[in-house]
C-alpha positions in Angstrom: -89.0 -5.5 -19.3 -89.2 -4.3 -22.9 -86.3 -4.5 -25.4 -85.6 -0.8 -25.0 -85.5 -0.9 -21.2 -82.1 -0.8 -19.4 -81.7 -2.3 -16.0 -79.3 -0.9 -13.4 -78.4 -2.3 -10.0 -77.6 -0.7 -6.6 -75.5 -3.8 -5.8 -71.8 -2.7 -6.2 -69.4 -5.0 -8.0 -66.8 -6.8 -5.9 -63.7 -8.8 -6.5 -62.0 -10.9 -3.7 -58.2 -10.7 -3.5 -55.7 -12.3 -1.2 -52.9 -10.2 0.5 -49.9 -11.9 2.0 -48.9 -10.1 5.2 -45.4 -9.7 6.5 -45.8 -12.7 8.8 -46.8 -14.9 5.9 -50.5 -15.0 6.9 -53.0 -14.5 4.1 -55.7 -11.8 4.4 -58.8 -12.0 2.3 -59.7 -8.5 1.1 -62.6 -7.2 -1.1 -62.1 -4.6 -3.8 -65.6 -3.0 -4.1 -66.9 -0.6 -6.8 -66.9 3.0 -5.5 -70.1 5.0 -5.2 -71.1 7.9 -7.5 -70.1 10.3 -4.8 -66.7 8.5 -4.5 -66.2 8.8 -8.3 -66.8 12.5 -8.0 -64.2 12.8 -5.2 -61.7 10.8 -7.2 -62.3 12.8 -10.4 -61.9 16.0 -8.4 -58.6 14.8 -7.1 -57.4 14.1 -10.7 -58.7 17.5 -11.8 -56.5 19.1 -9.1 -53.5 17.5 -10.6 -54.0 18.2 -14.3 -51.3 20.1 -16.0 -52.5 22.5 -18.6 -50.7 23.5 -21.8 -50.3 27.0 -23.2 -53.6 26.5 -25.0 -55.4 25.7 -21.8 -55.9 22.0 -22.7 -54.8 19.2 -20.4 -51.4 17.8 -21.3 -51.0 15.3 -18.4 -50.8 15.1 -14.7 -48.5 17.3 -12.5 -48.0 14.4 -10.1 -49.6 11.1 -9.2 -49.3 11.4 -5.4 -52.4 10.3 -3.6 -54.3 9.0 -6.6 -53.8 5.3 -6.0 -54.2 5.4 -2.2 -57.4 7.6 -2.5 -59.1 5.2 -4.9 -58.1 2.2 -2.8 -59.1 3.8 0.4 -62.7 4.1 -1.0 -62.7 0.5 -2.4 -60.6 -1.8 -0.4 -62.1 -3.6 2.6 -61.0 -6.3 5.0 -62.8 -9.6 5.9 -64.9 -7.6 8.5 -66.0 -5.1 5.8 -63.8 -2.4 7.4 -62.2 0.0 4.9 -58.4 -0.1 4.7 -56.9 3.3 5.5 -54.9 5.3 3.0 -52.1 5.4 5.6 -51.9 1.6 5.6 -52.2 1.4 1.8 -49.3 3.9 1.4 -47.0 1.4 3.1 -47.9 -1.4 0.6 -45.2 -2.4 -1.9 -45.6 -0.5 -5.2 -46.4 -3.7 -7.2 -49.1 -4.6 -4.7 -50.6 -1.1 -4.9 -50.6 -1.0 -8.7 -52.2 -4.4 -8.9 -55.0 -3.5 -6.4 -55.4 -0.1 -8.2 -55.9 -1.8 -11.5 -58.6 -4.0 -10.0 -60.3 -1.0 -8.3 -60.4 0.9 -11.6 -61.9 -2.2 -13.3 -64.7 -2.8 -10.8 -65.5 0.9 -10.6 -65.6 1.4 -14.4 -62.9 4.0 -14.4 -61.2 4.0 -17.8 -57.6 4.6 -18.7 -58.3 8.2 -19.9 -60.1 9.4 -16.7 -58.0 12.6 -16.7 -59.5 13.5 -20.1 -63.0 13.2 -18.6 -62.2 15.7 -15.8 -63.3 18.7 -17.8 -66.7 17.1 -18.6 -67.4 15.5 -15.2 -69.9 16.5 -12.7 -69.0 17.9 -9.3 -68.1 15.7 -6.3 -71.3 16.6 -4.5 -73.5 14.4 -6.8 
């Protein structure tokens, strides 16, 4: 491979986490990088929530409902590699959800200013 060559991988990044259940048992979960299609879906969800100012430029988000659970639904898996449902994730404590969401953003390469990218992003059908 030459010095100008970039190498990419089809292996998605993962981070193992532990989740204490209500009965005290510890579940081992995997937070996995989302696919390109998943990124498109997530960015489209953000785009649907963008609030526009009088000049037509984004000023923030109308609401955050569904953003955390959608990203986690696409990236959180149990020890049997089964995706955790958005319905289940919605019942997690807020601090747990926010911690897992931060990890999901990190492993998926989603930056803090994702809503600013919405206008320049490709459609979810990629």
